N, CA and C atoms as a LAMMPS dump frame, in Angstrom:
ITEM: TIMESTEP
0
ITEM: NUMBER OF ATOMS
237
ITEM: BOX BOUNDS ff ff ff
-5.0000000000000000e+02 5.0000000000000000e+02
-5.0000000000000000e+02 5.0000000000000000e+02
-5.0000000000000000e+02 5.0000000000000000e+02
ITEM: ATOMS id mol type element x y z
1 1 1 N -279.43 -385.103 -428.767
2 1 2 C -278.306 -385.937 -429.287
3 1 3 C -277.325 -386.201 -428.016
4 2 1 N -277.181 -385.187 -427.39
5 2 2 C -276.194 -385.295 -426.057
6 2 3 C -276.944 -386.248 -425.024
7 3 1 N -278.249 -386.082 -424.932
8 3 2 C -279.043 -387.024 -423.954
9 3 3 C -278.875 -388.412 -424.3
10 4 1 N -278.913 -388.734 -425.573
11 4 2 C -278.686 -390.175 -426.101
12 4 3 C -277.29 -390.668 -425.792
13 5 1 N -276.332 -389.713 -425.998
14 5 2 C -274.893 -390.174 -425.701
15 5 3 C -274.677 -390.556 -424.189
16 6 1 N -275.4 -389.625 -423.47
17 6 2 C -275.233 -389.794 -422
18 6 3 C -275.958 -390.996 -421.411
19 7 1 N -277.059 -391.256 -422.097
20 7 2 C -277.873 -392.585 -421.74
21 7 3 C -277.033 -393.779 -422.144
22 8 1 N -276.293 -393.769 -423.401
23 8 2 C -275.516 -395.007 -423.749
24 8 3 C -274.445 -395.013 -422.85
25 9 1 N -273.737 -393.933 -422.518
26 9 2 C -272.649 -393.968 -421.471
27 9 3 C -272.941 -394.52 -420.16
28 10 1 N -274.103 -394.042 -419.659
29 10 2 C -274.591 -394.563 -418.294
30 10 3 C -274.987 -396.015 -418.397
31 11 1 N -275.523 -396.501 -419.506
32 11 2 C -275.745 -397.941 -419.657
33 11 3 C -274.499 -398.755 -419.62
34 12 1 N -273.435 -398.196 -420.32
35 12 2 C -272.112 -398.976 -420.579
36 12 3 C -271.472 -398.978 -419.233
37 13 1 N -271.485 -398.02 -418.455
38 13 2 C -270.804 -397.894 -417.113
39 13 3 C -271.6 -398.823 -416.188
40 14 1 N -272.907 -398.921 -416.263
41 14 2 C -273.705 -399.728 -415.187
42 14 3 C -273.409 -401.164 -415.678
43 15 1 N -273.241 -401.651 -416.894
44 15 2 C -273.017 -402.984 -417.175
45 15 3 C -271.603 -403.501 -416.746
46 16 1 N -270.476 -402.496 -416.846
47 16 2 C -269.255 -402.766 -416.412
48 16 3 C -269.167 -402.954 -414.962
49 17 1 N -269.838 -402.039 -414.156
50 17 2 C -270.031 -402.133 -412.788
51 17 3 C -270.691 -403.366 -412.295
52 18 1 N -271.777 -403.878 -412.95
53 18 2 C -272.441 -404.995 -412.597
54 18 3 C -271.557 -406.324 -412.878
55 19 1 N -270.694 -406.225 -413.908
56 19 2 C -269.866 -407.37 -414.155
57 19 3 C -268.732 -407.426 -412.984
58 20 1 N -268.278 -406.295 -412.573
59 20 2 C -267.247 -406.343 -411.443
60 20 3 C -267.963 -406.69 -410.277
61 21 1 N -269.079 -406.323 -409.87
62 21 2 C -269.729 -406.641 -408.67
63 21 3 C -270.185 -408.168 -408.776
64 22 1 N -270.425 -408.779 -409.924
65 22 2 C -270.803 -410.17 -410.162
66 22 3 C -269.657 -411.097 -409.728
67 23 1 N -268.319 -410.418 -410.182
68 23 2 C -267.247 -411.283 -410.034
69 23 3 C -266.954 -411.56 -408.539
70 24 1 N -267.386 -410.618 -407.619
71 24 2 C -267.01 -410.907 -406.284
72 24 3 C -268.027 -411.765 -405.532
73 25 1 N -269.143 -412.104 -406.115
74 25 2 C -270.123 -412.802 -405.516
75 25 3 C -269.708 -414.388 -405.551
76 26 1 N -269.687 -415.082 -404.384
77 26 2 C -269.349 -416.611 -404.316
78 26 3 C -270.394 -417.37 -404.863
79 27 1 N -270.029 -418.248 -405.724
80 27 2 C -271.044 -419.264 -406.31
81 27 3 C -271.457 -420.197 -405.366
82 28 1 N -272.669 -420.707 -405.725
83 28 2 C -273.07 -421.915 -404.848
84 28 3 C -272.143 -423.165 -404.764
85 29 1 N -272.12 -423.912 -403.767
86 29 2 C -271.32 -425.021 -403.592
87 29 3 C -271.477 -426.081 -404.841
88 30 1 N -272.813 -426.095 -405.268
89 30 2 C -273.154 -427.037 -406.345
90 30 3 C -272.44 -426.579 -407.664
91 31 1 N -272.186 -425.336 -407.842
92 31 2 C -271.483 -424.915 -409.06
93 31 3 C -269.979 -425.296 -409.064
94 32 1 N -269.394 -425.226 -407.919
95 32 2 C -267.989 -425.644 -407.645
96 32 3 C -267.971 -427.211 -407.941
97 33 1 N -268.743 -427.864 -407.333
98 33 2 C -268.815 -429.302 -407.478
99 33 3 C -269.074 -429.768 -408.911
100 34 1 N -269.944 -429.104 -409.523
101 34 2 C -270.168 -429.409 -411.026
102 34 3 C -268.972 -429.064 -411.798
103 35 1 N -268.203 -427.918 -411.452
104 35 2 C -267.016 -427.743 -412.164
105 35 3 C -266.044 -428.639 -411.82
106 36 1 N -265.706 -429.051 -410.646
107 36 2 C -264.793 -430.217 -410.42
108 36 3 C -265.113 -431.423 -411.04
109 37 1 N -266.315 -431.799 -411.224
110 37 2 C -266.748 -433.112 -411.789
111 37 3 C -266.936 -433.043 -413.334
112 38 1 N -266.533 -431.784 -413.883
113 38 2 C -266.594 -431.638 -415.251
114 38 3 C -267.926 -431.536 -415.862
115 39 1 N -268.921 -431.242 -415.13
116 39 2 C -270.496 -431.191 -415.452
117 39 3 C -270.742 -429.611 -415.919
118 40 1 N -269.845 -428.798 -415.656
119 40 2 C -270.012 -427.394 -416.07
120 40 3 C -269.497 -427.015 -417.413
121 41 1 N -270.327 -426.715 -418.405
122 41 2 C -269.891 -426.515 -419.77
123 41 3 C -268.965 -425.11 -419.832
124 42 1 N -267.864 -425.203 -420.547
125 42 2 C -267.063 -423.979 -420.552
126 42 3 C -267.805 -422.895 -421.369
127 43 1 N -268.804 -423.079 -422.135
128 43 2 C -269.441 -421.998 -422.929
129 43 3 C -270.395 -421.269 -422.137
130 44 1 N -270.633 -421.673 -420.942
131 44 2 C -271.79 -420.982 -419.93
132 44 3 C -271.251 -419.825 -419.309
133 45 1 N -272.1 -418.839 -419.065
134 45 2 C -271.651 -417.76 -418.289
135 45 3 C -271.289 -418.211 -416.813
136 46 1 N -272.001 -419.222 -416.261
137 46 2 C -271.569 -419.708 -414.914
138 46 3 C -270.154 -420.158 -414.693
139 47 1 N -269.743 -420.916 -415.82
140 47 2 C -268.255 -421.385 -415.904
141 47 3 C -267.339 -420.202 -415.807
142 48 1 N -267.584 -419.132 -416.801
143 48 2 C -266.908 -417.887 -416.932
144 48 3 C -266.784 -417.094 -415.564
145 49 1 N -267.939 -417.046 -414.858
146 49 2 C -268.065 -416.298 -413.553
147 49 3 C -267.138 -417.134 -412.686
148 50 1 N -267.24 -418.577 -412.553
149 50 2 C -266.538 -419.277 -411.517
150 50 3 C -264.981 -419.088 -411.813
151 51 1 N -264.625 -419.259 -413.005
152 51 2 C -263.187 -419.031 -413.312
153 51 3 C -262.666 -417.661 -412.989
154 52 1 N -263.4 -416.568 -413.303
155 52 2 C -262.987 -415.237 -412.835
156 52 3 C -263.016 -415.168 -411.238
157 53 1 N -264.007 -415.725 -410.6
158 53 2 C -264.14 -415.558 -409.308
159 53 3 C -263.078 -416.383 -408.398
160 54 1 N -262.634 -417.57 -408.876
161 54 2 C -261.633 -418.28 -408.35
162 54 3 C -260.334 -417.651 -408.257
163 55 1 N -260.049 -416.704 -409.326
164 55 2 C -258.859 -415.955 -409.47
165 55 3 C -258.611 -414.899 -408.255
166 56 1 N -259.813 -414.54 -407.674
167 56 2 C -259.749 -413.564 -406.512
168 56 3 C -260.3 -413.927 -405.259
169 57 1 N -260.761 -415.04 -405.163
170 57 2 C -261.478 -415.428 -403.734
171 57 3 C -260.743 -416.709 -403.179
172 58 1 N -260.126 -416.394 -402.025
173 58 2 C -259.309 -417.404 -401.37
174 58 3 C -260.354 -418.414 -400.835
175 59 1 N -261.447 -417.928 -400.248
176 59 2 C -262.386 -418.788 -399.662
177 59 3 C -262.895 -419.833 -400.589
178 60 1 N -263.244 -419.523 -401.831
179 60 2 C -263.604 -420.427 -402.896
180 60 3 C -262.577 -421.206 -403.491
181 61 1 N -261.292 -420.766 -403.407
182 61 2 C -260.152 -421.608 -403.804
183 61 3 C -260.051 -422.654 -402.639
184 62 1 N -260.277 -422.385 -401.491
185 62 2 C -260.147 -423.397 -400.375
186 62 3 C -261.404 -424.365 -400.37
187 63 1 N -262.553 -423.907 -400.878
188 63 2 C -263.759 -424.833 -401.164
189 63 3 C -263.296 -425.774 -402.291
190 64 1 N -262.695 -425.367 -403.254
191 64 2 C -262.314 -426.244 -404.399
192 64 3 C -261.181 -427.296 -403.923
193 65 1 N -260.31 -426.778 -403.188
194 65 2 C -259.221 -427.567 -402.563
195 65 3 C -259.786 -428.618 -401.799
196 66 1 N -260.686 -428.317 -400.873
197 66 2 C -261.267 -429.334 -400.003
198 66 3 C -261.986 -430.256 -400.876
199 67 1 N -262.753 -430.016 -401.831
200 67 2 C -263.391 -430.838 -402.741
201 67 3 C -262.476 -431.767 -403.351
202 68 1 N -261.399 -431.402 -403.825
203 68 2 C -260.328 -432.115 -404.548
204 68 3 C -259.811 -433.157 -403.542
205 69 1 N -259.603 -432.729 -402.236
206 69 2 C -259.044 -433.763 -401.34
207 69 3 C -260.106 -434.796 -400.779
208 70 1 N -261.409 -434.485 -401.044
209 70 2 C -262.44 -435.333 -400.595
210 70 3 C -262.82 -435.019 -399.199
211 71 1 N -262.558 -433.79 -398.799
212 71 2 C -263.051 -433.284 -397.441
213 71 3 C -264.439 -432.525 -397.623
214 72 1 N -265.119 -432.471 -396.551
215 72 2 C -266.493 -431.78 -396.563
216 72 3 C -266.234 -430.264 -397.005
217 73 1 N -267.124 -429.778 -397.67
218 73 2 C -267.19 -428.344 -398.076
219 73 3 C -268.244 -427.689 -397.079
220 74 1 N -267.72 -426.609 -396.452
221 74 2 C -268.521 -426.018 -395.41
222 74 3 C -269.137 -424.862 -396.195
223 75 1 N -270.496 -424.787 -396.229
224 75 2 C -271.228 -423.742 -396.85
225 75 3 C -271.199 -422.388 -396.095
226 76 1 N -270.79 -422.455 -394.865
227 76 2 C -270.792 -421.208 -394.167
228 76 3 C -269.518 -420.332 -394.596
229 77 1 N -268.7 -420.969 -395.365
230 77 2 C -267.603 -420.035 -395.8
231 77 3 C -268.006 -418.904 -396.71
232 78 1 N -269.101 -419.155 -397.459
233 78 2 C -269.528 -418.14 -398.491
234 78 3 C -270.384 -416.979 -397.87
235 79 1 N -270.712 -417.198 -396.587
236 79 2 C -271.398 -416.076 -395.961
237 79 3 C -270.449 -414.962 -395.313
């Protein structure tokens, strides 16, 4: 019984850590472009990831800002 509880706990912790790690991954430029053009459905995980990520990543905020201004987006910013 203790082993089952420990396995469930380990699984839960790994899911939480994965979500945190995923939040810090910069999305591809096409995702930001689709978001800006309204082609990214709000019900998708990709949309939720982008919204969470934009709240913490200044580089991606700058990419979105450049897109809004009609300036070229530089892909090297995500590396």
